[in-house]
Z-matrix of the N, CA and C atoms (Angstrom, degrees):
N
C 1 1.449
C 2 1.535 1 108.43
N 3 1.331 2 117.19 1 131.00
C 4 1.461 3 120.63 2 -178.64
C 5 1.519 4 110.38 3 -84.10
N 6 1.317 5 115.61 4 168.06
C 7 1.447 6 121.75 5 179.33
C 8 1.530 7 111.10 6 -58.82
N 9 1.351 8 118.09 7 -40.93
C 10 1.457 9 121.33 8 -179.45
C 11 1.520 10 111.69 9 -65.99
N 12 1.339 11 117.69 10 -34.36
C 13 1.461 12 119.93 11 178.95
C 14 1.521 13 110.60 12 -69.35
N 15 1.321 14 116.76 13 -30.55
C 16 1.460 15 120.54 14 -180.00
C 17 1.528 16 111.91 15 -78.97
N 18 1.332 17 117.37 16 -38.96
C 19 1.456 18 120.26 17 -171.73
C 20 1.519 19 114.14 18 -118.75
N 21 1.314 20 119.53 19 -14.54
C 22 1.455 21 121.62 20 -175.52
C 23 1.515 22 110.53 21 98.42
N 24 1.333 23 116.69 22 173.44
C 25 1.461 24 120.12 23 -174.92
C 26 1.530 25 114.26 24 -71.67
N 27 1.337 26 117.56 25 -16.36
C 28 1.470 27 120.58 26 179.07
C 29 1.521 28 108.01 27 -128.72
N 30 1.315 29 116.14 28 115.35
C 31 1.454 30 119.99 29 -177.91
C 32 1.521 31 110.32 30 -138.30
N 33 1.311 32 116.05 31 129.78
C 34 1.464 33 122.81 32 173.54
C 35 1.523 34 106.39 33 -138.76
N 36 1.312 35 115.31 34 85.94
C 37 1.460 36 121.03 35 -176.76
C 38 1.519 37 109.29 36 -82.81
N 39 1.331 38 115.44 37 128.28
C 40 1.460 39 121.64 38 -178.13
C 41 1.521 40 107.87 39 -126.44
N 42 1.320 41 115.89 40 133.25
C 43 1.463 42 119.13 41 179.19
C 44 1.526 43 109.65 42 -75.19
N 45 1.316 44 114.45 43 146.67
C 46 1.455 45 120.65 44 179.01
C 47 1.526 46 110.00 45 -63.22
N 48 1.337 47 117.59 46 -35.52
C 49 1.469 48 120.65 47 177.70
C 50 1.527 49 110.53 48 -60.37
N 51 1.332 50 117.01 49 -41.29
C 52 1.466 51 120.59 50 178.58
C 53 1.529 52 110.47 51 -65.11
N 54 1.342 53 116.46 52 -39.98
C 55 1.468 54 119.92 53 178.24
C 56 1.522 55 111.15 54 -61.98
N 57 1.332 56 116.57 55 -39.40
C 58 1.478 57 120.39 56 -179.98
C 59 1.525 58 111.18 57 -65.00
N 60 1.342 59 117.04 58 -32.13
C 61 1.469 60 120.90 59 -178.91
C 62 1.532 61 112.57 60 -86.44
N 63 1.326 62 117.93 61 -12.77
C 64 1.469 63 120.53 62 -175.02
C 65 1.525 64 110.88 63 -90.15
N 66 1.344 65 115.38 64 179.73
C 67 1.461 66 120.46 65 178.23
C 68 1.522 67 112.49 66 -81.63
N 69 1.346 68 117.12 67 -0.19
C 70 1.455 69 121.07 68 176.94
C 71 1.509 70 114.67 69 90.73
N 72 1.332 71 118.20 70 0.01
C 73 1.461 72 121.40 71 178.97
C 74 1.521 73 110.10 72 -105.64
N 75 1.318 74 115.68 73 137.44
C 76 1.458 75 120.97 74 -178.17
C 77 1.524 76 108.83 75 -146.23
N 78 1.339 77 116.45 76 137.32
C 79 1.467 78 121.76 77 178.22
C 80 1.513 79 109.10 78 -125.09
N 81 1.333 80 115.62 79 133.63
C 82 1.460 81 122.47 80 175.23
C 83 1.524 82 106.68 81 -112.27
N 84 1.334 83 116.40 82 119.11
C 85 1.457 84 121.65 83 176.70
C 86 1.524 85 107.29 84 -116.69
N 87 1.321 86 116.26 85 117.52
C 88 1.469 87 120.82 86 -177.88
C 89 1.521 88 110.37 87 -77.93
N 90 1.311 89 115.23 88 139.00
C 91 1.469 90 121.02 89 176.14
C 92 1.529 91 109.05 90 -75.15
N 93 1.339 92 117.99 91 163.85
C 94 1.467 93 119.81 92 175.53
C 95 1.531 94 112.50 93 -57.07
N 96 1.329 95 117.68 94 -36.19
C 97 1.465 96 121.06 95 178.66
C 98 1.523 97 110.94 96 -66.87
N 99 1.329 98 116.84 97 -40.98
C 100 1.465 99 120.55 98 178.32
C 101 1.530 100 110.64 99 -67.24
N 102 1.336 101 116.58 100 -38.92
C 103 1.472 102 120.04 101 177.08
C 104 1.522 103 110.53 102 -62.78
N 105 1.337 104 117.23 103 -41.92
C 106 1.470 105 121.17 104 178.84
C 107 1.527 106 110.41 105 -63.81
N 108 1.321 107 117.68 106 -40.97
C 109 1.465 108 120.94 107 179.19
C 110 1.531 109 111.04 108 -65.92
N 111 1.322 110 117.26 109 -40.05
C 112 1.469 111 120.51 110 177.42
C 113 1.530 112 110.71 111 -67.02
N 114 1.332 113 116.97 112 -38.70
C 115 1.469 114 119.66 113 178.00
C 116 1.523 115 110.48 114 -60.53
N 117 1.324 116 116.31 115 -41.73
C 118 1.475 117 119.50 116 176.41
C 119 1.525 118 110.51 117 -64.20
N 120 1.311 119 116.87 118 -44.15
C 121 1.468 120 121.05 119 -178.58
C 122 1.524 121 111.84 120 -64.16
N 123 1.338 122 117.75 121 -35.00
C 124 1.461 123 121.68 122 -177.76
C 125 1.529 124 112.24 123 -95.54
N 126 1.328 125 116.93 124 2.63
C 127 1.471 126 122.72 125 177.84
C 128 1.522 127 112.69 126 56.61
N 129 1.331 128 115.82 127 46.00
C 130 1.463 129 121.46 128 173.68
C 131 1.528 130 107.76 129 -121.87
N 132 1.352 131 117.45 130 154.06
C 133 1.461 132 119.37 131 -177.64
C 134 1.526 133 115.18 132 -63.24
N 135 1.327 134 118.27 133 -30.56
C 136 1.459 135 118.00 134 -178.33
C 137 1.504 136 113.85 135 -168.32
N 138 1.334 137 114.67 136 153.65
C 139 1.464 138 123.45 137 174.15
C 140 1.517 139 106.01 138 -137.93
N 141 1.331 140 116.68 139 134.76
C 142 1.464 141 119.52 140 174.16
C 143 1.524 142 109.80 141 -144.98
N 144 1.319 143 114.35 142 162.47
C 145 1.464 144 122.29 143 178.07
C 146 1.526 145 112.71 144 55.63
N 147 1.335 146 116.90 145 41.58
C 148 1.464 147 121.36 146 179.94
C 149 1.526 148 109.86 147 -81.08
N 150 1.331 149 114.97 148 121.35
C 151 1.466 150 121.11 149 -179.26
C 152 1.525 151 108.89 150 -139.27
N 153 1.318 152 115.19 151 132.44
C 154 1.460 153 121.68 152 171.46
C 155 1.519 154 108.05 153 -113.12
N 156 1.320 155 117.93 154 127.27
C 157 1.471 156 121.85 155 176.14
C 158 1.520 157 107.64 156 -117.12
N 159 1.325 158 114.81 157 130.32
C 160 1.463 159 120.12 158 -172.36
C 161 1.520 160 111.42 159 -134.76
N 162 1.329 161 114.91 160 149.04
C 163 1.465 162 123.32 161 169.49
C 164 1.514 163 106.85 162 -121.79
N 165 1.322 164 116.40 163 135.27
C 166 1.463 165 120.08 164 178.92
C 167 1.518 166 109.67 165 -116.25
N 168 1.323 167 114.97 166 147.54
C 169 1.457 168 120.87 167 176.24
C 170 1.513 169 107.91 168 -157.84
N 171 1.308 170 116.23 169 162.94
C 172 1.449 171 118.08 170 174.13
C 173 1.504 172 114.40 171 144.97
N 174 1.328 173 114.41 172 170.86
C 175 1.462 174 121.26 173 177.89
C 176 1.533 175 110.23 174 -73.06
N 177 1.323 176 118.17 175 173.89
C 178 1.465 177 120.91 176 -176.10
C 179 1.522 178 115.40 177 -57.78
N 180 1.317 179 119.84 178 -31.39
C 181 1.467 180 119.74 179 -175.99
C 182 1.522 181 113.27 180 -97.89
N 183 1.328 182 118.42 181 1.07
C 184 1.460 183 120.61 182 -177.80
C 185 1.524 184 110.34 183 -146.99
N 186 1.318 185 115.93 184 155.22
C 187 1.461 186 121.83 185 176.85
C 188 1.514 187 109.52 186 -135.27
N 189 1.315 188 116.16 187 129.99
C 190 1.458 189 122.07 188 171.69
C 191 1.526 190 105.69 189 -94.11
N 192 1.333 191 116.11 190 129.18
C 193 1.463 192 121.87 191 178.23
C 194 1.521 193 106.81 192 -117.14
N 195 1.331 194 115.01 193 117.51
C 196 1.467 195 120.91 194 177.69
C 197 1.518 196 108.65 195 -125.02
N 198 1.320 197 115.53 196 150.91
C 199 1.455 198 119.43 197 177.87
C 200 1.505 199 111.70 198 163.03
N 201 1.341 200 114.80 199 -147.74
C 202 1.463 201 119.39 200 179.96
C 203 1.520 202 110.01 201 -153.36
N 204 1.330 203 114.24 202 157.93
C 205 1.460 204 122.51 203 175.73
C 206 1.521 205 106.21 204 -123.40
N 207 1.344 206 116.15 205 127.89
C 208 1.459 207 121.22 206 -178.45
C 209 1.518 208 109.73 207 -132.82
N 210 1.342 209 115.34 208 145.78
C 211 1.466 210 121.34 209 177.81
C 212 1.515 211 109.47 210 -162.88
N 213 1.327 212 115.54 211 165.92
C 214 1.456 213 122.42 212 167.82
C 215 1.516 214 106.37 213 -106.46
N 216 1.322 215 115.85 214 125.17
C 217 1.465 216 120.87 215 -173.99
C 218 1.526 217 109.29 216 -122.61
N 219 1.323 218 115.79 217 133.63
C 220 1.456 219 121.22 218 172.37
C 221 1.515 220 107.45 219 -94.05
N 222 1.340 221 115.49 220 122.53
C 223 1.453 222 121.53 221 177.49
C 224 1.526 223 108.80 222 -124.86
N 225 1.306 224 116.66 223 170.34
C 226 1.459 225 121.89 224 179.11
C 227 1.522 226 108.21 225 -106.42
N 228 1.341 227 115.72 226 126.16
C 229 1.458 228 122.31 227 -179.63
C 230 1.529 229 109.47 228 -62.55
N 231 1.320 230 116.16 229 129.88
C 232 1.467 231 119.98 230 -179.20
C 233 1.529 232 112.65 231 -75.81
N 234 1.331 233 118.56 232 -9.07
C 235 1.457 234 121.70 233 178.47
C 236 1.524 235 110.52 234 -98.82
N 237 1.349 236 116.73 235 -54.29
C 238 1.469 237 120.54 236 -175.03
C 239 1.525 238 113.53 237 -94.30
N 240 1.333 239 117.08 238 -14.40
C 241 1.468 240 124.37 239 -175.14
C 242 1.523 241 112.99 240 65.83
N 243 1.333 242 117.31 241 16.77
C 244 1.462 243 122.48 242 176.62
C 245 1.527 244 109.20 243 -86.90
N 246 1.344 245 117.75 244 138.33
C 247 1.463 246 118.62 245 172.70
C 248 1.533 247 109.71 246 -73.43
N 249 1.319 248 115.55 247 146.76
C 250 1.462 249 120.65 248 176.49
C 251 1.520 250 108.79 249 -151.09
N 252 1.323 251 115.31 250 154.20
C 253 1.460 252 121.09 251 -178.42
C 254 1.526 253 109.34 252 -105.96
N 255 1.306 254 115.50 253 137.90
C 256 1.456 255 120.55 254 178.31
C 257 1.514 256 111.01 255 -150.04
N 258 1.324 257 116.79 256 157.95
C 259 1.467 258 120.43 257 -179.74
C 260 1.517 259 112.14 258 -78.73
N 261 1.318 260 114.83 259 148.71
C 262 1.462 261 122.85 260 170.80
C 263 1.519 262 106.28 261 -123.40
N 264 1.314 263 116.26 262 132.24
C 265 1.462 264 121.21 263 177.97
C 266 1.524 265 107.72 264 -142.26
N 267 1.319 266 115.90 265 118.71
C 268 1.462 267 121.31 266 -177.78
C 269 1.526 268 110.19 267 -125.75
N 270 1.331 269 117.75 268 130.32
C 271 1.461 270 120.05 269 173.70
C 272 1.532 271 110.18 270 -75.54
N 273 1.313 272 115.43 271 149.14
C 274 1.469 273 121.66 272 179.76
C 275 1.526 274 108.06 273 -122.10
N 276 1.317 275 115.95 274 131.65
C 277 1.464 276 121.82 275 173.99
C 278 1.526 277 106.93 276 -150.26
N 279 1.317 278 116.21 277 100.96
C 280 1.462 279 122.40 278 -176.25
C 281 1.519 280 110.38 279 -127.96
N 282 1.318 281 115.03 280 153.46
C 283 1.456 282 121.32 281 172.53
C 284 1.523 283 107.65 282 -120.51
N 285 1.332 284 116.33 283 127.87
C 286 1.458 285 122.84 284 176.48
C 287 1.515 286 107.98 285 -113.35
N 288 1.350 287 116.03 286 143.71
C 289 1.459 288 120.31 287 177.72
C 290 1.524 289 109.93 288 -141.41
N 291 1.317 290 115.99 289 151.24
C 292 1.468 291 119.15 290 177.57
C 293 1.520 292 111.82 291 -99.29
N 294 1.335 293 116.71 292 7.66
C 295 1.463 294 120.89 293 174.41
C 296 1.520 295 108.27 294 -100.57
N 297 1.331 296 117.20 295 168.60
C 298 1.462 297 120.81 296 179.45
C 299 1.527 298 108.31 297 -66.02
N 300 1.353 299 117.44 298 112.35
C 301 1.459 300 119.75 299 -174.50
C 302 1.527 301 113.92 300 -67.57
N 303 1.327 302 118.44 301 -17.64
C 304 1.460 303 120.87 302 -178.10
C 305 1.519 304 113.32 303 -98.74
N 306 1.320 305 117.88 304 -6.14
C 307 1.461 306 120.64 305 -177.36
C 308 1.526 307 110.74 306 -63.15
N 309 1.321 308 115.50 307 120.56
C 310 1.457 309 120.77 308 175.77
C 311 1.518 310 114.77 309 74.24
N 312 1.329 311 118.69 310 14.92
C 313 1.461 312 119.92 311 179.23
C 314 1.514 313 110.37 312 -126.00
N 315 1.307 314 115.16 313 156.77
C 316 1.455 315 121.79 314 171.43
C 317 1.515 316 105.96 315 -92.55
N 318 1.330 317 116.97 316 109.82
C 319 1.456 318 122.14 317 -172.38
C 320 1.524 319 112.75 318 -57.21
N 321 1.322 320 118.41 319 -29.30
C 322 1.461 321 120.49 320 -179.86
C 323 1.522 322 111.89 321 -73.09
N 324 1.327 323 117.30 322 -28.32
C 325 1.459 324 120.99 323 -176.31
C 326 1.525 325 113.19 324 -98.92
N 327 1.319 326 117.35 325 -13.97
C 328 1.457 327 120.29 326 -173.75
C 329 1.518 328 111.75 327 -101.59
N 330 1.322 329 114.89 328 151.91
C 331 1.459 330 121.41 329 169.77
C 332 1.525 331 104.93 330 -88.27
N 333 1.324 332 116.25 331 96.32
C 334 1.460 333 121.95 332 -171.01
C 335 1.531 334 109.80 333 -75.60
N 336 1.325 335 117.04 334 125.28
C 337 1.465 336 120.07 335 178.47
C 338 1.528 337 111.67 336 -68.20
N 339 1.324 338 115.39 337 156.26
C 340 1.460 339 121.03 338 174.00
C 341 1.523 340 108.52 339 -78.02
N 342 1.331 341 116.96 340 149.07
C 343 1.468 342 118.60 341 -179.09
C 344 1.524 343 112.34 342 -82.63
N 345 1.312 344 114.88 343 146.34
C 346 1.466 345 121.29 344 167.31
C 347 1.519 346 104.81 345 -85.87
N 348 1.328 347 117.64 346 117.11
C 349 1.455 348 122.22 347 -173.97
C 350 1.529 349 109.65 348 -100.76
N 351 1.327 350 116.09 349 121.46
C 352 1.470 351 122.43 350 179.95
C 353 1.523 352 112.16 351 52.79
N 354 1.333 353 116.92 352 35.81
C 355 1.460 354 121.08 353 177.40
C 356 1.515 355 113.93 354 72.53
N 357 1.361 356 117.25 355 20.00
C 358 1.468 357 119.98 356 -176.72
C 359 1.527 358 111.57 357 -137.37
N 360 1.332 359 115.37 358 155.53
C 361 1.462 360 123.55 359 175.17
C 362 1.520 361 107.15 360 -126.81
N 363 1.338 362 117.00 361 134.52
C 364 1.462 363 121.41 362 -179.83
C 365 1.531 364 109.46 363 -97.40
N 366 1.322 365 116.23 364 100.34
C 367 1.458 366 121.45 365 -178.76
C 368 1.530 367 112.03 366 -74.35
N 369 1.315 368 118.06 367 -21.37
C 370 1.462 369 121.14 368 173.76
C 371 1.517 370 110.68 369 -67.46
N 372 1.318 371 116.08 370 -43.46
C 373 1.459 372 120.66 371 177.49
C 374 1.521 373 110.68 372 -63.67
N 375 1.326 374 117.56 373 -40.88
C 376 1.470 375 120.88 374 176.32
C 377 1.528 376 109.57 375 -58.92
N 378 1.326 377 116.69 376 -45.75
C 379 1.465 378 121.36 377 179.87
C 380 1.527 379 110.84 378 -59.88
N 381 1.327 380 116.99 379 -47.23
C 382 1.467 381 121.23 380 -179.32
C 383 1.528 382 111.52 381 -64.59
N 384 1.325 383 117.34 382 -42.41
C 385 1.462 384 120.64 383 -178.30
C 386 1.531 385 111.80 384 -65.02
N 387 1.322 386 117.10 385 -41.29
C 388 1.464 387 118.92 386 -179.32
C 389 1.523 388 111.54 387 -75.17
N 390 1.330 389 117.87 388 -28.19
C 391 1.461 390 119.65 389 171.31
C 392 1.527 391 109.07 390 -62.55
N 393 1.326 392 116.98 391 -45.75
C 394 1.470 393 121.06 392 179.36
C 395 1.525 394 110.81 393 -60.01
N 396 1.329 395 117.52 394 -39.90
C 397 1.463 396 120.73 395 178.29
C 398 1.530 397 111.74 396 -63.37
N 399 1.334 398 116.74 397 -30.42
C 400 1.459 399 121.16 398 -177.87
C 401 1.517 400 114.54 399 -82.27
N 402 1.333 401 117.90 400 -10.53
C 403 1.462 402 119.90 401 -179.70
C 404 1.526 403 110.50 402 -72.66
N 405 1.310 404 115.64 403 133.77
C 406 1.459 405 121.19 404 177.65
C 407 1.529 406 108.48 405 -75.27
N 408 1.329 407 118.96 406 122.85
C 409 1.462 408 119.48 407 -179.25
C 410 1.532 409 112.90 408 -69.75
N 411 1.329 410 117.10 409 -19.85
C 412 1.463 411 122.51 410 177.66
C 413 1.528 412 108.53 411 -130.41
N 414 1.331 413 116.88 412 69.68
C 415 1.466 414 119.09 413 -174.01
C 416 1.528 415 111.97 414 -66.12
N 417 1.309 416 114.75 415 142.09
C 418 1.458 417 120.78 416 178.68
C 419 1.523 418 108.46 417 -130.83
N 420 1.323 419 115.23 418 124.95
C 421 1.456 420 122.27 419 178.67
C 422 1.525 421 109.31 420 -59.40
N 423 1.335 422 118.34 421 137.17
C 424 1.467 423 119.92 422 179.36
C 425 1.534 424 110.71 423 -55.12
N 426 1.326 425 115.41 424 136.00
C 427 1.456 426 121.12 425 178.74
C 428 1.519 427 114.57 426 88.85
N 429 1.322 428 117.84 427 -9.61
C 430 1.467 429 121.65 428 -179.77
C 431 1.523 430 108.66 429 -93.10
N 432 1.317 431 116.24 430 130.50
C 433 1.460 432 120.69 431 176.24
C 434 1.520 433 109.04 432 -120.63
N 435 1.275 434 115.38 433 152.87
C 436 1.459 435 121.05 434 178.45
C 437 1.522 436 108.36 435 -96.35
N 438 1.303 437 116.23 436 122.03
C 439 1.459 438 122.19 437 177.39
C 440 1.524 439 107.96 438 -111.71
N 441 1.312 440 118.33 439 110.52
C 442 1.468 441 119.31 440 179.34
C 443 1.526 442 110.50 441 -66.23
N 444 1.314 443 115.66 442 146.09
C 445 1.458 444 121.48 443 179.33
C 446 1.530 445 108.57 444 -78.23
N 447 1.309 446 116.04 445 121.56
C 448 1.461 447 120.85 446 179.72
C 449 1.518 448 108.75 447 -115.81
N 450 1.303 449 116.30 448 128.73
C 451 1.460 450 121.74 449 176.54
C 452 1.529 451 108.49 450 -74.43
N 453 1.319 452 116.40 451 136.07
C 454 1.461 453 121.26 452 176.69
C 455 1.523 454 107.94 453 -95.26
N 456 1.317 455 114.65 454 78.74
C 457 1.455 456 119.10 455 -177.37
C 458 1.516 457 109.93 456 -151.02
N 459 1.327 458 114.52 457 157.47
C 460 1.459 459 120.04 458 177.73
C 461 1.521 460 111.67 459 -97.55
N 462 1.338 461 116.69 460 -2.42
C 463 1.457 462 120.56 461 179.82
C 464 1.520 463 110.40 462 -69.17
N 465 1.313 464 116.87 463 144.47
C 466 1.467 465 118.63 464 175.79
C 467 1.529 466 109.73 465 -67.89
N 468 1.332 467 117.44 466 155.58
C 469 1.460 468 120.15 467 178.58
C 470 1.522 469 110.86 468 -55.82
N 471 1.276 470 116.81 469 142.01
C 472 1.456 471 125.70 470 177.70
C 473 1.535 472 113.70 471 70.30
N 474 1.330 473 119.00 472 7.48
C 475 1.466 474 121.08 473 179.14
C 476 1.525 475 111.12 474 -62.81
N 477 1.307 476 117.99 475 -31.34
C 478 1.468 477 121.42 476 -179.57
C 479 1.524 478 111.30 477 -64.24
N 480 1.323 479 117.81 478 -21.77
C 481 1.458 480 120.46 479 179.70
C 482 1.525 481 111.96 480 -68.43
N 483 1.327 482 117.51 481 -24.25
C 484 1.474 483 119.76 482 179.85
C 485 1.526 484 111.54 483 -64.45
N 486 1.329 485 116.93 484 -25.96
C 487 1.461 486 120.28 485 177.99
C 488 1.530 487 111.22 486 -69.59
N 489 1.273 488 118.87 487 -19.13
C 490 1.460 489 123.05 488 179.68
C 491 1.528 490 112.16 489 -85.19
N 492 1.307 491 116.71 490 -12.29
C 493 1.450 492 121.67 491 -178.00
C 494 1.538 493 109.46 492 -71.42
N 495 1.339 494 119.70 493 136.44
C 496 1.459 495 119.85 494 178.81
C 497 1.539 496 111.07 495 -66.47
N 498 1.323 497 115.91 496 146.63
C 499 1.465 498 121.34 497 -179.60
C 500 1.516 499 109.33 498 -71.39
N 501 1.332 500 116.81 499 142.87
C 502 1.468 501 121.50 500 177.86
C 503 1.522 502 109.12 501 -89.59
N 504 1.319 503 118.23 502 138.44
C 505 1.468 504 122.54 503 178.40
C 506 1.484 505 112.43 504 -84.62
């Protein structure tokens, strides 16, 4: 199994100990190769200028991660089928904990924190996941509108199908 299969095309693993010793600010800047790999993974023509900026804070057993993920993404318009580039900007607000996040809670009613795995948090994965959340599932190029095709007729819908019916003798 390769590193990308284990962590994904964008990975920036940071130890919790390092976060505790730092000023709490962290920036993830994706390389052109990482952007190309994410574009393939998300089935979009292109991603560039992908940056995640984060601030961390919290008690020893938990970390609050706040920030934003921004990029320029090329998508294909679902109306005109033309590629176009547009900005994506997603706010990030996550809680990580190294304790069992489900202990003593009703998972349906609780905002379950993400786990700290082996004393580390992958800020690259956070960046990629929030970029994916920011992608429009039905992108539309600016200025393009969808005009439904309307028949100019007084016939009821499907009336033309009666002409296909065989004649009765």
